[in-house]
N, C-alpha and C positions, 0 to 999 in steps of 0.2 A: 423834440419832444414827441412822444408817441401818444396816439389817441387812447383814452381810457376805455377799455373794451366793454365795460358795463355801464356806460353813460346813461342809456335809456332806462335801465333798471334803477339806477341811482336816483334819477329824477322822478321816477314813480314813487319812491320812498319819500322824496321831498314833498310831493303832492299829497301823500298820505299822512304827513306830519311826523314821520318817523326819522327824518333827517332834516337838519337845518343847513342853510348855506348863507354865507356873508361875502359881499364883494369888498375887495381892497379899496381903500379911499382914493387911490390914484391909479393903480395898475389894473390891467384887464385880467384880474385873477379872482377866482372864487374859492372859498374854503368850505369844505363839507364836514359836518360833525353830526353823528347820530343824536337824536333827541332823548330826553328822559322817557318819553312815551315808548321808545324802542326797548329800553331796559326792562319795562314791564311786559313787553310783548313777546320777547324771545328768551329762551334758556340758552345756556352756554353752547349746547349741542345744536341749537336750531338757528343761530344767528346767520342771516343771509350774507353772502360774500360782499355785496356792495356796502352794506352797513359795517362790516368788519373793516373795510378800507376807509370808511368815512369817519376817521379819527384824526383829522388834520390832513385830509386829502385835498390838495390844491390843484385846481384845473384852470385852464384858460377858458374863455367864453365858448370856444368851439370844442371843448372837451379834451384837450391835450394835458398830459400830466406835467405839472411844473415842480411839484414837491409832494411829499407825504410823510406822515408820522408813522409810528408803529401801528400795525394792524391791531384791532382790538384783541387783547388777551385777557385771560380769566384767572381766577384764583386756582391754585394748584388742586384744591379739593374738587373743582368743577370739571377737571379733565376726565374724559371717559377712559382714556388710556394714556400712558406715558410714552412719549417718543423714544426711539432707540438711542442708546448712549447715555452717558452721564452728563447732567446739566452743569453749566457754569452758574455759580452763585454770585450775584452782583448786588451791591448796595442799592437800596431804594430810598432815595432822599425824599424828604417830606416837603415838596414844593409843587410847582406846576410844570407840566411838560411844555417846553419851548422849542420851536423849530426854527432853524436858520438855514437859508438856501440862497442861491444866486438866481436872479431873473434879469436877463438882458443887461448884465454888468452891474446890477444893483443888489446889495445885500438886503434880504427881506426877513423879518421876524414875525412869528405868529405863535399863539397857543393853539391847542387842537381845534378851537372853534372860532377864533377871532384874530384879526390883524391889529385891532386897536384896543384889546383888553388892557387893563392896568399892567399885567405881567409882560405882555408883548411890548408895550410902550417903554416899560422899565428896561427890558432887555436891549431894545434899540438904543436907548440913551446910554446904558452901561457899556455896550460894545463901542459906541462912538467915543466914549471917554477912555476905556481901557485898551481896546484893540481896534482903533480906527482903520488900520491897514488890512485887517484880516478879511479874507473873502472866501466863502465856501467854493470849492471847485464845481464846475458844471455837473449836472445830473446827480449830485449828492445832496441829501438832506441830513443836516446834523441835528440830533436830538439831545436836548439838554434838560436838566431840572433847574428851574429858576428858583433860587433861594435868596430871600432878602427880608429884612424885618417887617416890611409892610405886607408881606405875603405869608406870614406865619399861619400854619394850619393847626398842627398839634405840637410838633417837636420845636423846642426853643433853641435856635442856633445863635442866639445873642445878636450881635451886630453884623454877622457874616452877610456879605453880598457876593454872590458868585453864580456862574452858570456851570453846573456839574455836567461834564461830558458823559453821555450815556451810550451813544451809538452814532455811526454814520451809515445811512441807508441809501441804497440805490433808489433814486426817485421814481424810476420806472417799474421796478420789480418788487420793491419793499424788502429785498434781501439785504443782509448785513454786508457792508463793504469795510471790513476791518482794516484793510490797507490804507483807507482814506483817513483813518484816525490820525495819521502822522501830520495831517494838515492842521490839526487843532490841539494835539495833546501837549505841546509845549506852551500853550497859552491858557488852557483850562484844566482844572483839576478833574481827573477822570474818576468816575464812580469806583468805589473800592471793590476789588475783585477778591472773593474769598476762596476761589479754587473750584475744581470740578469735584462735586460731592454727590453722595447718594441723595435722591430727592426726598427720602424719608428722614434725613438727618438735617435738622434746622439748627444752625449755629445759635449760641446764646449771645445775643447782642441787644443793645439799646437802639432806639430809633423806630422807623416805620416798619421795616421788614426787608424783604429781598425780592429781586427779580431773577428768575431762573431762565437760562437760555440753553436749549439743546442744540446739537450739531446741525439740525435742519432749520434752525432759526425760530423754532417754536418757543414762545415765551409764556411764563406763568408767574403770578405774583403770590407771595406769602406775606401776610401782614401779622405782626406780633400782637399777642393778646392785649397787652396794655395799650398799644396804639389804637386798636379797634375800640376798646372801651372808651378812651378819651375822644376819639373821633366821633363816636356815637353821641357822647355827651354834648359835644360842641354843635353838631349838626342836627340834633333832635331837640335841643333846648329851645323853648319858646315861652311866650307869655303864659300859655296854658300849663306847661310843665312846672313853671315857677309857682303859679297859683296852686297847682295840685300838691306840690311839696309843702307850701305854707298851710294849706287846708289839712294836711296830714300831720301837722306839727313838726315838720322837718325844716332844716335850714338850707335853702338853695345856695347860699354863700359857702357853706361848709362843703356841700357836694361839688362846688365849682373850684375848690381851693387850688387845684393843679392845672386849671385851664389858663389859656392866654389872658393877659391883663385886660385887654379890650373886652373880652367876653365876661370876665369877672366883674368889670365895672358895669356893663350893661345889666347883668343879672342882679347885682346889688341895687342898682338904681330902680329896676322894675320891682324888685321885692319890697323896697322901701315904699314905693308908690302904692303897692297893694296893701301893705301893712297900714299905711296912713289911711287908705280908703276904708279898710276894715275898722280901724279905731274910730274914724269919723262917724260911721254908721252907728256903732255901739254907743258912742258919746251922745249922739243925737237922741237915741232911744232912751238912754238913761236920764237925760235932761227932761224929756217928755214925761217919763214916769215920775220924776221928782215933781214936776208941775201938777200931775194928777194927784199925787200924794198930798201936796200942799192944798189942793182944792177939796180934799176930803173924798175924792172919787173912789179911793181904795177901801174906804171904810163903809161906804154905802152899798146899795144894791148893785150886783154884778152887771145888771142891764145898763145902769147909768155909766159905768166905766166902759162897757163894751160900745155903747153909742158914741162916747167921746173918742175912744181908741180908733174906731173905724174911720174917723175923719183925719187921722194923723198920717203924716208921711215920714219916712218912705214905706213903713210896713207896720200895720196894726199887729201882725203876728208877733213881732218882736216884743211889743208892749205886753201882750198876754203872757209870753214866755217869761219875761223879766218879772212881771207881777207875781207869777207862780213860782219864782225862784229857780227856773230852769236855765241851763246854759244856752246862749244864743250864738255861740262861736261858729258852729258849722252852718247855721242858717244864714249868717252874715256873709260867710265865704261864698255860699251859693248865690247870694244876691249880687255879689260883685265879680262873678266869674267873667274874665276878660275875653274879648275877641282874640283870635289867633294872631300873633304878631311875632316877627323875628327881625333882628337887625339886618339891614340890607347887605352887610358884608359877611353875614353868616350863611351865605348860599353855598350849596355844595360846590367845592372848587373843581377846576379843571385838573385832572390827574397829571 
């Protein structure tokens, strides 16, 4: 294993919070992955080399390269110039990047930021069950897309469980080693190859999109419009967006009709909770107003009603509005505006 030449620079980014690292539970290995902070710090043209490598870069404690994933690549529209030649178009499955490599005779799995993420643990178990004898050759990192029901992001693959073979990389240089694919292609489905096409011609397909690879190993991604729309819905939906839809008189459930069942269930449950809270506040105010009416407070001087209303909870303002025949719908929505909340599983996934 060769030393990683930018080890000091990489650790400077760790210290600055622009890169995270995690140790393997048993082995003397560290995995490096750029942080969300880095994504706001740099444009596609300004990403530092160590952070481009830190997308599943796996080093020993003394900084030697044990394995690595794809160097960070960008959307096609973010490239300042296109590399020479015609790119290959490959299927981009909607799952999580999974790395598999050999370390001292042991097969190791990781996602681009963790050795013990749910996806990495699933892949380890799946390989133990389906291909217990398969071992990546030394100095080669296999890149897969982990697809299984518990890891659905946007695209629904039904009950499919598979590791989709994306590439075999030289662990030291990050260059493609296509000849090493033979060690895996009879066991794993390889990503669909659409051919060498013009980069301005995007095939009409369903799914997430495509990965383009040029002869110099440069990669870029193209995400389809419908996928982008659905992805945005899933990973921007929160208690606040559900509340905003209800306040605007819209149906969060209808907006979420095509989202994964788990997300639809969470949205429906949260919307029901907010509707119940809204209805409860209105019912309380109406009951209080009925009490005032029965006591004759609405027929007497306004000051007597005002003095009584100011002592009522949760809001005297509601009682004045109801007494004057005004709608309190928006006032109540503003009263029950929730804190920001999202389900723990709706965190931006590892690509």
